[in-house]
Short mmCIF file of the C-alpha atoms (twelve columns), coordinates in Angstrom:
data_MODEL
# 
_entry.id   MODEL 
# 
loop_
_atom_site.group_PDB 
_atom_site.id 
_atom_site.type_symbol 
_atom_site.label_atom_id 
_atom_site.label_alt_id 
_atom_site.label_comp_id 
_atom_site.label_asym_id 
_atom_site.label_seq_id 
_atom_site.Cartn_x 
_atom_site.Cartn_y 
_atom_site.Cartn_z 
_atom_site.pdbx_PDB_model_num 
ATOM 1   C CA . MET A 1   51.927 191.777 -92.379  1 
ATOM 2   C CA . LYS A 2   51.364 195.024 -90.223  1 
ATOM 3   C CA . HIS A 3   48.957 196.583 -92.214  1 
ATOM 4   C CA . GLY A 4   45.126 196.093 -91.693  1 
ATOM 5   C CA . MET A 5   45.649 193.567 -88.650  1 
ATOM 6   C CA . LYS A 6   44.455 194.205 -84.872  1 
ATOM 7   C CA . LYS A 7   46.865 194.400 -82.245  1 
ATOM 8   C CA . LEU A 8   48.313 191.209 -81.674  1 
ATOM 9   C CA . LYS A 9   49.161 189.428 -78.182  1 
ATOM 10  C CA . LYS A 10  52.767 190.130 -77.153  1 
ATOM 11  C CA . LEU A 11  55.235 187.542 -77.685  1 
ATOM 12  C CA . ARG A 12  57.583 186.105 -74.818  1 
ATOM 13  C CA . MET A 13  60.848 185.130 -75.748  1 
ATOM 14  C CA . PHE A 14  62.632 182.344 -73.580  1 
ATOM 15  C CA . HIS A 15  66.410 181.235 -74.461  1 
ATOM 16  C CA . ASP A 16  69.014 179.059 -72.753  1 
ATOM 17  C CA . GLU A 17  72.759 180.265 -72.447  1 
ATOM 18  C CA . ASN A 18  74.089 178.993 -75.789  1 
ATOM 19  C CA . SER A 19  70.898 180.448 -77.662  1 
ATOM 20  C CA . LYS A 20  71.218 184.325 -76.173  1 
ATOM 21  C CA . ASP A 21  72.788 185.960 -78.925  1 
ATOM 22  C CA . GLU A 22  70.156 184.611 -81.431  1 
ATOM 23  C CA . VAL A 23  67.549 186.514 -79.370  1 
ATOM 24  C CA . LEU A 24  67.632 189.772 -80.762  1 
ATOM 25  C CA . PRO A 25  68.108 189.168 -84.637  1 
ATOM 26  C CA . VAL A 26  64.782 186.334 -84.204  1 
ATOM 27  C CA . LYS A 27  63.118 189.049 -81.977  1 
ATOM 28  C CA . GLU A 28  63.753 191.590 -84.979  1 
ATOM 29  C CA . ALA A 29  62.748 189.063 -87.568  1 
ATOM 30  C CA . LEU A 30  59.395 188.075 -86.132  1 
ATOM 31  C CA . GLY A 31  58.625 191.676 -85.641  1 
ATOM 32  C CA . ASP A 32  59.294 192.518 -89.322  1 
ATOM 33  C CA . VAL A 33  56.949 189.327 -90.633  1 
ATOM 34  C CA . PHE A 34  54.186 189.400 -88.052  1 
ATOM 35  C CA . GLY A 35  54.468 192.876 -86.464  1 
ATOM 36  C CA . ILE A 36  54.438 191.158 -83.276  1 
ATOM 37  C CA . GLU A 37  55.920 193.102 -79.746  1 
ATOM 38  C CA . THR A 38  58.403 191.315 -77.578  1 
ATOM 39  C CA . THR A 39  57.983 192.143 -74.429  1 
ATOM 40  C CA . GLU A 40  59.796 189.551 -72.212  1 
ATOM 41  C CA . VAL A 41  63.051 187.772 -72.673  1 
ATOM 42  C CA . ILE A 42  63.524 185.245 -70.204  1 
ATOM 43  C CA . HIS A 43  66.469 182.965 -69.381  1 
ATOM 44  C CA . PHE A 44  65.597 179.329 -68.975  1 
ATOM 45  C CA . GLU A 45  67.436 175.857 -69.179  1 
ATOM 46  C CA . ALA A 46  65.801 172.707 -71.127  1 
ATOM 47  C CA . LYS A 47  67.521 170.530 -68.245  1 
ATOM 48  C CA . THR A 48  65.401 171.903 -65.504  1 
ATOM 49  C CA . VAL A 49  62.190 170.397 -67.070  1 
ATOM 50  C CA . LYS A 50  61.760 166.776 -65.420  1 
ATOM 51  C CA . GLY A 51  61.118 164.019 -68.003  1 
ATOM 52  C CA . ALA A 52  62.231 165.875 -71.088  1 
ATOM 53  C CA . TYR A 53  65.657 164.335 -71.824  1 
ATOM 54  C CA . ASN A 54  65.939 161.273 -73.111  1 
ATOM 55  C CA . ALA A 55  69.239 159.666 -72.231  1 
ATOM 56  C CA . ASN A 56  69.455 156.861 -74.904  1 
ATOM 57  C CA . ARG A 57  68.723 159.616 -77.729  1 
ATOM 58  C CA . GLU A 58  70.203 162.099 -76.388  1 
ATOM 59  C CA . GLN A 59  67.848 164.222 -77.093  1 
ATOM 60  C CA . TYR A 60  65.015 166.380 -75.348  1 
ATOM 61  C CA . ASP A 61  60.957 165.239 -75.893  1 
ATOM 62  C CA . ALA A 62  59.868 168.707 -77.584  1 
ATOM 63  C CA . SER A 63  56.304 167.656 -76.300  1 
ATOM 64  C CA . ILE A 64  57.301 167.787 -73.175  1 
ATOM 65  C CA . LEU A 65  59.244 170.929 -73.465  1 
ATOM 66  C CA . LEU A 66  56.346 172.771 -75.146  1 
ATOM 67  C CA . SER A 67  53.565 171.454 -72.970  1 
ATOM 68  C CA . TYR A 68  56.042 172.882 -69.832  1 
ATOM 69  C CA . LEU A 69  56.154 175.965 -71.752  1 
ATOM 70  C CA . ILE A 70  52.395 176.186 -72.404  1 
ATOM 71  C CA . LYS A 71  51.333 175.024 -68.135  1 
ATOM 72  C CA . ASP A 72  53.903 176.394 -66.086  1 
ATOM 73  C CA . LYS A 73  56.491 179.220 -67.678  1 
ATOM 74  C CA . ASN A 74  53.262 181.233 -68.879  1 
ATOM 75  C CA . ARG A 75  51.436 181.210 -65.576  1 
ATOM 76  C CA . GLY A 76  53.099 184.059 -64.190  1 
ATOM 77  C CA . ALA A 77  52.823 186.136 -67.003  1 
ATOM 78  C CA . LYS A 78  51.630 190.098 -66.838  1 
ATOM 79  C CA . GLU A 79  49.162 189.480 -69.732  1 
ATOM 80  C CA . SER A 80  48.011 187.123 -72.380  1 
ATOM 81  C CA . SER A 81  50.485 186.439 -74.583  1 
ATOM 82  C CA . LEU A 82  52.342 183.898 -77.145  1 
ATOM 83  C CA . SER A 83  55.773 182.088 -76.498  1 
ATOM 84  C CA . LEU A 84  58.692 180.929 -78.305  1 
ATOM 85  C CA . TRP A 85  61.647 179.451 -76.155  1 
ATOM 86  C CA . MET A 86  64.800 178.888 -78.057  1 
ATOM 87  C CA . VAL A 87  66.852 175.859 -77.009  1 
ATOM 88  C CA . SER A 88  70.386 174.997 -78.266  1 
ATOM 89  C CA . ASP A 89  69.770 171.295 -77.146  1 
ATOM 90  C CA . ASP A 90  68.583 168.663 -79.948  1 
ATOM 91  C CA . ILE A 91  65.067 167.777 -80.076  1 
ATOM 92  C CA . TYR A 92  62.444 165.493 -81.141  1 
ATOM 93  C CA . VAL A 93  58.706 164.137 -81.357  1 
ATOM 94  C CA . LYS A 94  57.581 160.653 -81.174  1 
ATOM 95  C CA . GLY A 95  58.141 159.044 -84.517  1 
ATOM 96  C CA . MET A 96  60.824 161.565 -85.856  1 
ATOM 97  C CA . ASN A 97  64.565 161.312 -85.519  1 
ATOM 98  C CA . PHE A 98  64.738 165.211 -84.842  1 
ATOM 99  C CA . VAL A 99  62.651 168.439 -85.351  1 
ATOM 100 C CA . PHE A 100 63.696 171.798 -85.525  1 
ATOM 101 C CA . GLY A 101 60.814 172.951 -83.885  1 
ATOM 102 C CA . VAL A 102 57.318 171.798 -82.642  1 
ATOM 103 C CA . ALA A 103 54.150 174.650 -82.112  1 
ATOM 104 C CA . GLN A 104 50.673 174.533 -80.431  1 
ATOM 105 C CA . PRO A 105 48.519 176.851 -82.486  1 
ATOM 106 C CA . GLY A 106 47.452 179.918 -80.130  1 
ATOM 107 C CA . LYS A 107 49.878 179.069 -77.535  1 
ATOM 108 C CA . ALA A 108 53.629 178.929 -78.090  1 
ATOM 109 C CA . ALA A 109 56.583 177.171 -80.293  1 
ATOM 110 C CA . ILE A 110 59.695 175.400 -79.383  1 
ATOM 111 C CA . LEU A 111 62.872 175.914 -81.540  1 
ATOM 112 C CA . SER A 112 66.258 174.260 -81.597  1 
ATOM 113 C CA . ILE A 113 68.701 175.897 -83.070  1 
ATOM 114 C CA . HIS A 114 70.917 172.744 -82.573  1 
ATOM 115 C CA . ARG A 115 71.130 171.843 -85.913  1 
ATOM 116 C CA . LEU A 116 70.945 175.147 -87.807  1 
ATOM 117 C CA . ASP A 117 74.281 176.108 -88.563  1 
ATOM 118 C CA . SER A 118 73.470 180.077 -89.528  1 
ATOM 119 C CA . LEU A 119 71.688 182.815 -88.197  1 
ATOM 120 C CA . ASP A 120 69.679 183.361 -91.415  1 
ATOM 121 C CA . LEU A 121 68.329 179.751 -90.901  1 
ATOM 122 C CA . ILE A 122 67.445 180.051 -87.302  1 
ATOM 123 C CA . LYS A 123 65.447 183.227 -88.250  1 
ATOM 124 C CA . LYS A 124 63.784 180.950 -91.122  1 
ATOM 125 C CA . GLU A 125 62.888 178.528 -88.731  1 
ATOM 126 C CA . ALA A 126 61.770 180.549 -86.087  1 
ATOM 127 C CA . ILE A 127 59.303 182.458 -88.523  1 
ATOM 128 C CA . HIS A 128 58.284 179.163 -89.333  1 
ATOM 129 C CA . GLU A 129 57.145 178.101 -86.022  1 
ATOM 130 C CA . LEU A 130 55.656 181.310 -84.856  1 
ATOM 131 C CA . GLY A 131 53.313 180.782 -88.297  1 
ATOM 132 C CA . HIS A 132 52.175 177.499 -86.974  1 
ATOM 133 C CA . VAL A 133 51.421 179.516 -83.415  1 
ATOM 134 C CA . PHE A 134 49.215 181.796 -85.690  1 
ATOM 135 C CA . GLY A 135 47.182 178.796 -86.933  1 
ATOM 136 C CA . LEU A 136 49.488 178.412 -90.359  1 
ATOM 137 C CA . GLN A 137 49.974 174.750 -92.066  1 
ATOM 138 C CA . HIS A 138 53.007 173.525 -94.170  1 
ATOM 139 C CA . CYS A 139 52.891 175.023 -97.265  1 
ATOM 140 C CA . THR A 140 53.748 173.778 -100.955 1 
ATOM 141 C CA . ASN A 141 54.392 176.868 -102.612 1 
ATOM 142 C CA . TYR A 142 57.835 178.809 -102.199 1 
ATOM 143 C CA . CYS A 143 57.076 179.918 -98.600  1 
ATOM 144 C CA . VAL A 144 58.819 179.823 -95.134  1 
ATOM 145 C CA . MET A 145 56.038 177.270 -94.479  1 
ATOM 146 C CA . GLN A 146 56.885 174.649 -96.406  1 
ATOM 147 C CA . PHE A 147 58.211 171.535 -94.458  1 
ATOM 148 C CA . SER A 148 61.899 171.182 -93.948  1 
ATOM 149 C CA . ASN A 149 63.137 167.296 -93.215  1 
ATOM 150 C CA . SER A 150 66.763 168.430 -93.512  1 
ATOM 151 C CA . LEU A 151 69.075 171.536 -93.325  1 
ATOM 152 C CA . TYR A 152 68.681 171.013 -97.115  1 
ATOM 153 C CA . GLU A 153 65.179 171.795 -97.586  1 
ATOM 154 C CA . ALA A 154 65.656 174.393 -94.817  1 
ATOM 155 C CA . ARG A 155 67.983 176.114 -96.657  1 
ATOM 156 C CA . MET A 156 65.852 175.805 -100.118 1 
ATOM 157 C CA . LYS A 157 63.143 177.458 -98.576  1 
ATOM 158 C CA . PRO A 158 62.494 181.665 -98.434  1 
ATOM 159 C CA . ASP A 159 62.319 183.507 -95.291  1 
ATOM 160 C CA . ARG A 160 58.707 185.050 -95.959  1 
ATOM 161 C CA . LEU A 161 55.666 183.765 -96.204  1 
ATOM 162 C CA . CYS A 162 53.734 183.562 -99.279  1 
ATOM 163 C CA . ASN A 163 50.777 185.499 -100.625 1 
ATOM 164 C CA . LYS A 164 48.518 182.760 -99.909  1 
ATOM 165 C CA . CYS A 165 49.843 182.154 -96.411  1 
ATOM 166 C CA . SER A 166 50.055 185.779 -96.029  1 
ATOM 167 C CA . THR A 167 46.075 186.214 -96.686  1 
ATOM 168 C CA . LEU A 168 45.703 183.261 -94.194  1 
ATOM 169 C CA . LEU A 169 47.635 184.856 -91.688  1 
ATOM 170 C CA . ARG A 170 45.716 188.154 -91.803  1 
ATOM 171 C CA . LEU A 171 42.328 186.665 -91.906  1 
ATOM 172 C CA . ARG A 172 42.946 184.484 -88.945  1 
ATOM 173 C CA . VAL A 173 44.426 187.079 -86.645  1 
ATOM 174 C CA . GLN A 174 41.513 189.397 -87.462  1 
ATOM 175 C CA . LYS A 175 38.865 186.711 -86.238  1 
ATOM 176 C CA . ALA A 176 40.639 184.692 -83.500  1 
ATOM 177 C CA . PRO A 177 40.911 185.878 -79.944  1 
ATOM 178 C CA . GLU A 178 43.901 183.808 -79.168  1 
ATOM 179 C CA . PHE A 179 45.747 186.037 -81.370  1 
# 
């Protein structure tokens, strides 16, 4: 992906205490797929975000975490950047029992490692979520951008973009100022 693309914004990675060991391998996987450089790695816990924890569900509302990441945590960034926050807590969005992650194109993503039982799955889902940050949608090809509603589905998809998504990514990055 790195060939023929403009220089991308930097990536700021956030993590909680229980996801810190996955930061380096995820950072390397994202660099390999997207050619993005991680400039900062910052420790931050989801429990400090007011209103995000739903005690009845024993989960965090991923939409609240994502909104907080975009509005508050990026305020102090030295330069314009994209963000990924890896949390070890279980997360959900309205209408779903759980999600592996959630993203806002051009801004940031949250990735929960809570249900992901291997480093390969964590890297795969990090690539998937950052793909959404770059504006990619779910894909029906044999592609990391396939929607995963279960661990089985996540395991079955590859850890790379298909040709169609690679081309879309290249076009989006070349044309979009947010990247």
